[in-house]
C-alpha positions in Angstrom: 33.9 -14.2 -8.6 30.6 -12.6 -7.7 28.7 -11.1 -10.6 26.3 -8.2 -10.0 22.7 -8.8 -10.9 21.0 -6.1 -12.9 18.6 -4.0 -10.8 15.5 -5.0 -12.9 16.5 -8.7 -12.7 17.0 -8.6 -9.0 13.5 -7.2 -8.5 12.0 -9.9 -10.7 14.0 -12.7 -9.1 12.8 -11.5 -5.7 9.1 -11.5 -6.8 9.4 -14.9 -8.4 10.9 -16.3 -5.3 8.0 -14.8 -3.3 5.5 -16.6 -5.5 7.3 -19.9 -4.9 7.4 -19.4 -1.1 3.6 -18.6 -1.2 2.9 -22.1 -2.6 4.7 -23.7 0.4 3.0 -21.9 3.3 -0.6 -21.5 4.5 -2.4 -19.2 2.2 -5.4 -17.5 3.7 -7.4 -16.7 6.9 -10.7 -15.1 7.7 -10.2 -11.7 9.2 -12.8 -9.2 10.6 -12.9 -5.9 8.8 -11.7 -4.1 11.9 -8.3 -5.9 11.6 -8.1 -6.1 7.8 -6.5 -2.7 6.9 -3.3 -3.2 4.9 -4.0 -6.9 4.3 -4.3 -8.5 0.9 -7.4 -10.1 -0.4 -7.1 -13.9 -1.0 -10.4 -14.1 -2.8 -12.6 -11.8 -4.9 -15.2 -9.9 -2.8 -18.6 -9.8 -4.5 -21.7 -7.8 -3.6 -24.1 -9.7 -1.5 -26.9 -7.5 -2.7 -27.2 -4.4 -4.9 -25.4 -1.2 -3.7 -27.5 0.7 -2.8 -30.0 -2.0 -2.2 -33.0 0.3 -2.4 -33.9 3.5 -4.2 -33.5 6.5 -1.9 -33.6 10.3 -1.7 -30.4 12.3 -2.4 -31.8 15.3 -0.5 -33.9 16.3 2.4 -37.2 17.4 1.0 -40.4 15.9 -0.4 -41.0 12.6 -2.3 -43.6 13.5 -4.9 -45.7 11.6 -7.4 -46.6 13.1 -10.7 -47.0 16.8 -11.4 -47.8 19.4 -8.8 -49.2 20.9 -6.8 -49.2 18.0 -4.4 -51.4 17.1 -1.4 -49.1 16.4 1.6 -49.6 13.0 3.1 -48.7 12.8 6.8 -46.3 10.1 8.1 -47.2 8.4 11.3 -45.3 9.8 14.3 -43.7 6.4 15.1 -42.5 5.8 11.6 -38.7 5.7 10.9 -38.2 8.7 8.5 -35.7 6.6 6.5 -37.9 3.6 6.1 -40.1 3.0 3.1 -43.7 4.2 3.5 -46.9 3.4 1.8 -47.6 4.2 -1.9 -48.0 7.7 -3.0 -50.9 8.5 -5.4 -50.6 10.9 -8.2 -50.3 14.5 -7.1 -49.3 13.5 -3.6 -46.2 14.3 -1.5 -44.6 13.1 1.7 -41.6 14.5 3.6 -38.4 12.5 3.2 -34.8 12.7 4.6 -31.6 12.2 2.7 -31.1 8.4 2.3 -34.7 7.7 3.0 -36.4 4.9 1.1 -38.8 6.2 -1.5 -42.5 5.5 -1.2 -43.9 3.4 -4.1 -45.1 5.7 -6.9 -42.5 8.4 -6.2 -41.4 10.1 -9.4 -39.0 12.7 -8.0 -37.7 14.4 -4.9 -38.3 18.1 -4.4 -35.7 19.8 -2.3 -36.9 21.5 0.9 -35.5 24.9 -0.1 -37.3 24.8 -3.5 -40.8 24.1 -2.1 -43.4 25.9 -0.1 -46.4 24.5 1.7 -49.7 26.0 2.6 -52.8 24.5 4.0 -51.6 20.9 3.4 -50.6 21.6 -0.2 -47.0 21.6 -1.5 -46.0 23.9 -4.4 -42.7 23.9 -6.3 -41.3 24.3 -9.8 -42.0 21.1 -11.7 -39.1 18.7 -11.1 -37.7 16.5 -13.9 -38.6 12.8 -13.7 -36.2 11.1 -11.3 -34.7 14.3 -9.9 -32.6 13.8 -6.7 -33.4 10.1 -6.6 -30.6 7.6 -6.0 -31.5 4.5 -8.0 -31.0 1.1 -6.5 -27.9 -0.9 -7.7 -26.4 2.3 -9.1 -22.9 1.3 -7.7 -23.1 -2.4 -8.0 -25.5 -5.3 -8.7 -25.7 -8.4 -6.5 -22.8 -10.7 -7.5 -20.6 -8.0 -9.0 -16.9 -8.3 -8.1 -16.2 -5.3 -5.9 -12.6 -6.0 -5.2 -10.3 -8.6 -6.9 -8.0 -11.1 -5.1 -4.6 -9.5 -4.7 -6.0 -6.1 -3.8 -4.5 -4.3 -0.8 -7.2 -3.3 1.6 -7.2 0.5 2.3 -9.8 2.3 4.5 -12.0 3.2 1.5 -12.0 -0.4 0.2 -12.9 -1.7 3.7 -15.8 0.7 3.6 -16.9 -0.7 0.3 -16.9 -4.2 1.7 -18.8 -3.1 4.8 -21.4 -1.3 2.6 -21.9 -4.6 0.8 -23.0 -6.3 4.0 -19.9 -8.3 4.8 -18.3 -8.4 8.3 -15.0 -10.2 7.4 -12.8 -11.1 4.4 -10.5 -13.8 3.3 -7.0 -12.3 3.6 -3.6 -13.7 2.5 -1.7 -14.8 5.6 1.1 -12.3 6.1 4.6 -13.8 6.1 6.6 -13.6 9.3 9.7 -11.5 9.1 12.5 -11.4 11.6 15.1 -8.7 11.9 18.8 -9.6 12.6 20.7 -6.4 13.4 24.4 -6.9 13.4 27.3 -4.8 14.6 29.2 -4.5 17.9 29.5 -0.8 17.3 25.8 -0.2 17.4 24.2 1.3 20.5 20.4 1.4 21.0 19.9 4.5 23.1 21.6 7.8 24.0 24.2 9.8 22.2 26.9 7.5 20.5 30.5 8.0 21.3 33.3 8.1 18.7 33.5 4.7 17.1 29.8 3.9 18.0 26.8 4.1 15.8 23.2 4.8 17.0 20.7 2.2 15.9 18.2 3.6 13.4 17.0 0.4 11.9 14.8 -0.7 14.8 12.8 2.6 14.5 12.8 2.5 10.7 12.3 -1.0 9.4 9.3 -2.3 11.6 6.8 0.3 10.2 8.1 -0.2 6.7 7.5 -4.0 7.1 4.0 -3.4 8.3 3.3 -1.0 5.4 4.5 -3.7 3.0 2.3 -6.4 4.5 4.6 -8.4 6.7 4.0 -9.8 10.2 6.4 -10.0 13.1 8.3 -13.3 13.7 9.3 -14.6 17.1 11.7 -13.2 18.1 11.1 -10.1 16.0 14.4 -8.4 16.6 17.7 -10.1 17.3 20.9 -8.1 17.9 24.1 -9.9 17.2 27.8 -9.3 17.1 30.2 -9.6 14.1 30.8 -13.3 14.3 29.7 -16.4 12.5 28.4 -18.3 15.5 25.9 -15.6 16.5 24.8 -15.1 12.9 24.1 -18.8 12.5 22.3 -18.9 15.9 20.0 -16.0 14.9 19.0 -17.7 11.6 18.4 -21.1 13.2 16.4 -19.9 16.3 13.8 -17.6 14.6 10.4 -18.8 13.3 10.7 -16.2 10.6 9.8 -17.2 7.0 11.9 -14.2 5.8 15.0 -13.3 7.7 16.0 -9.7 7.1 19.5 -8.9 8.2 21.3 -5.6 8.2 25.1 -5.4 7.9 27.5 -8.2 7.4 26.8 -8.5 3.7 30.3 -7.5 2.5 33.3 -9.7 1.9 35.6 -8.7 4.6 36.8 -10.8 7.6 34.2 -9.1 9.7 31.2 -9.9 7.4 29.6 -13.2 8.2 26.1 -13.3 6.7 27.1 -14.8 3.3 29.3 -17.4 5.1 26.4 -18.3 7.4 24.0 -18.7 4.4 26.5 -20.9 2.6 27.1 -23.1 5.7 23.4 -23.6 6.0 23.2 -24.8 2.4 21.4 -21.7 1.0 20.9 -21.1 -2.7 22.1 -17.6 -3.6 19.7 -16.1 -6.1 21.0 -12.5 -6.0 24.7 -12.3 -4.9 24.8 -8.5 -5.3 22.9 -5.8 -7.3 24.2 -3.4 -9.9 23.0 -0.4 -8.0 24.2 2.4 -5.9 23.7 2.7 -3.0 22.9 -0.9 -1.9 25.2 -2.9 -4.1 26.2 -5.5 -1.4 22.6 -6.6 -0.9 21.8 -10.3 -1.5 19.0 -12.7 -1.6 19.2 -16.4 -0.7 16.8 -19.4 -0.1 17.5 -21.9 2.6 16.8 -25.7 2.1 13.7 -25.4 4.3 12.3 -22.6 2.0 13.0 -19.8 4.4 14.5 -16.7 2.7 17.4 -14.5 3.8 17.5 -10.9 2.6 20.8 -9.3 3.4 20.8 -5.5 3.5 23.9 -3.3 3.7 24.8 -1.8 7.1 24.4 1.9 5.9 20.9 3.1 6.5 20.1 4.6 3.1 21.8 1.8 1.2 19.7 -0.7 3.3 16.5 1.0 2.4 17.3 1.2 -1.3 18.1 -2.5 -1.2 14.8 -3.2 0.6 12.9 -1.3 -2.1 14.7 -3.4 -4.7 14.5 -6.9 -3.1 12.3 -7.0 -0.1 9.2 -5.2 -1.4 8.9 -7.4 -4.6 9.6 -10.5 -2.5 6.7 -9.6 -0.1 4.5 -8.8 -3.0 5.1 -12.2 -4.4 4.5 -13.9 -1.1 1.2 -11.9 -0.7 0.0 -12.8 -4.1 0.0 -9.2 -5.2 0.8 -8.2 -8.8 4.4 -7.3 -9.8 4.5 -3.6 -10.1 6.6 -1.8 -12.7 7.7 1.7 -11.6 5.9 4.6 -13.3 7.8 7.1 -15.4 8.4 10.7 -14.5 10.6 13.4 -15.9 13.8 14.3 -14.1 14.7 18.0 -13.6 18.5 17.8 -13.6 21.5 16.2 -15.2 23.2 13.1 -13.9 26.5 11.9 -15.3 26.8 8.3 -16.5 27.7 5.5 -14.0 28.4 2.6 -16.3 26.9 -0.7 -15.2 24.9 0.6 -12.3 21.6 2.3 -11.7 21.4 4.9 -8.9 18.5 5.2 -6.5 18.2 8.8 -5.4 15.7 10.2 -2.9 13.9 13.0 -4.7 11.2 15.6 -4.4 8.4 16.6 -6.8 8.7 20.1 -8.3 7.3 22.2 -11.2 10.8 23.6 -11.7 14.1 22.1 -12.8 17.5 22.9 -11.2 18.0 25.8 -13.7 14.9 27.5 -12.3 12.8 26.8 -15.4 9.1 26.2 -14.8 7.2 23.3 -16.4 3.5 22.4 -16.6 4.2 18.8 -15.5 5.9 17.7 -12.3 9.6 16.9 -12.4 11.8 15.2 -9.8 14.8 16.8 -8.2 17.3 15.1 -6.0 17.4 15.9 -2.3 20.5 16.9 -0.3 22.1 14.5 2.2 21.7 11.3 0.2 25.0 9.5 1.0 24.7 5.8 1.8 24.9 6.4 5.5 22.5 9.4 5.5 18.8 9.5 6.1 17.9 13.2 6.0 17.4 13.3 2.3 15.1 10.3 2.4 13.2 11.9 5.3 12.5 14.9 3.0 11.7 12.9 -0.1 8.5 12.3 -2.0 9.9 9.2 -3.6 13.0 7.6 -5.2 14.1 8.1 -8.8 16.0 5.4 -10.6 18.8 6.9 -12.7 19.9 4.7 -15.6 23.6 3.8 -16.0 23.9 6.2 -19.0 22.8 9.2 -16.9 20.2 11.8 -17.7 19.5 15.2 -19.1 16.8 17.5 -17.7 13.5 16.4 -19.2 14.4 12.7 -19.6 12.0 10.1 -18.2 13.2 8.0 -15.2 11.5 5.3 -13.2 9.9 6.5 -9.9 9.4 4.4 -6.8 6.8 5.2 -4.2 7.6 5.3 -0.5 5.7 3.3 2.0 4.7 6.2 4.1 
């Protein structure tokens, strides 16, 4: 008899398996910043020099030394207006642009709009010492850790790395994931006839995998029928380190993924999950350390299973930290569902279902959230996890972020 694994335990098992897989495959590669967005740092990134590495002006205006009025010192026509110039003596000034290096002796910057000049003399209200000066090393000192290993590289983080003077980073090698899409009834284009189902997974899963840090295996997508031979062949012929299969995870005579995994000697870590939708999902490890993630054939159920198993698995492989869902207040009542959590696409609102306004955001379930439906997910801000005992308005629930 197959025993359901608790939702929290399934997530943890998946993450722990990911960390074990990481120990058995190549770990890192040097990647140029232009191709590093979304990748995970394999090493700490430190500042090569101070940021900023020189004191500069925060405004267009005048670099001044001491108290005014100031005698204006000309800059040579060929000089770079951002480069450092010669020393300013007391009561002297020189024009400067935003970001320009301060001349030696500069005590403040006077903004252009605050100053007037006449006959080579600059006048302005007395600036405070250090006014509109950006000190050197204000953001970081040389050797400071800017980003820690395990950090996911976003565009602002890449900009920080570039500002430090680096051109590339050591990134964790992304695991190769291959899709195995089963079902003779699935059609890949056009309007499906009665008894047919239009494929949605091939449009849905690839960008999700990219967002979660995976790379494409060869072949990336395999379409198979509902039979054991094609299921075995798909698993054996891919170079994927993680095989992600949709459908065939049940226990009927037309479901073959579990049988294929058993025939290949797989170790079943999660036979099913105490959740709805997505209960038939499972997680297995082959003798060669490759991993099989079985998702149900219904689209919403498949995504909820992917959130539960695949995302923590990838986080483990990519040496990212295990993330506990944050808490948020629910705006409606859910009856109890003993023994199972419910994953529900939801939107953020300042009102509950009774129309009461609140100062803090609450989550309200979307419509069209059956296991085979996607409209509710398409309109959701995230996914709330309803505990088996149900909820009352105002209760705290766990909140899962979406990868888009």
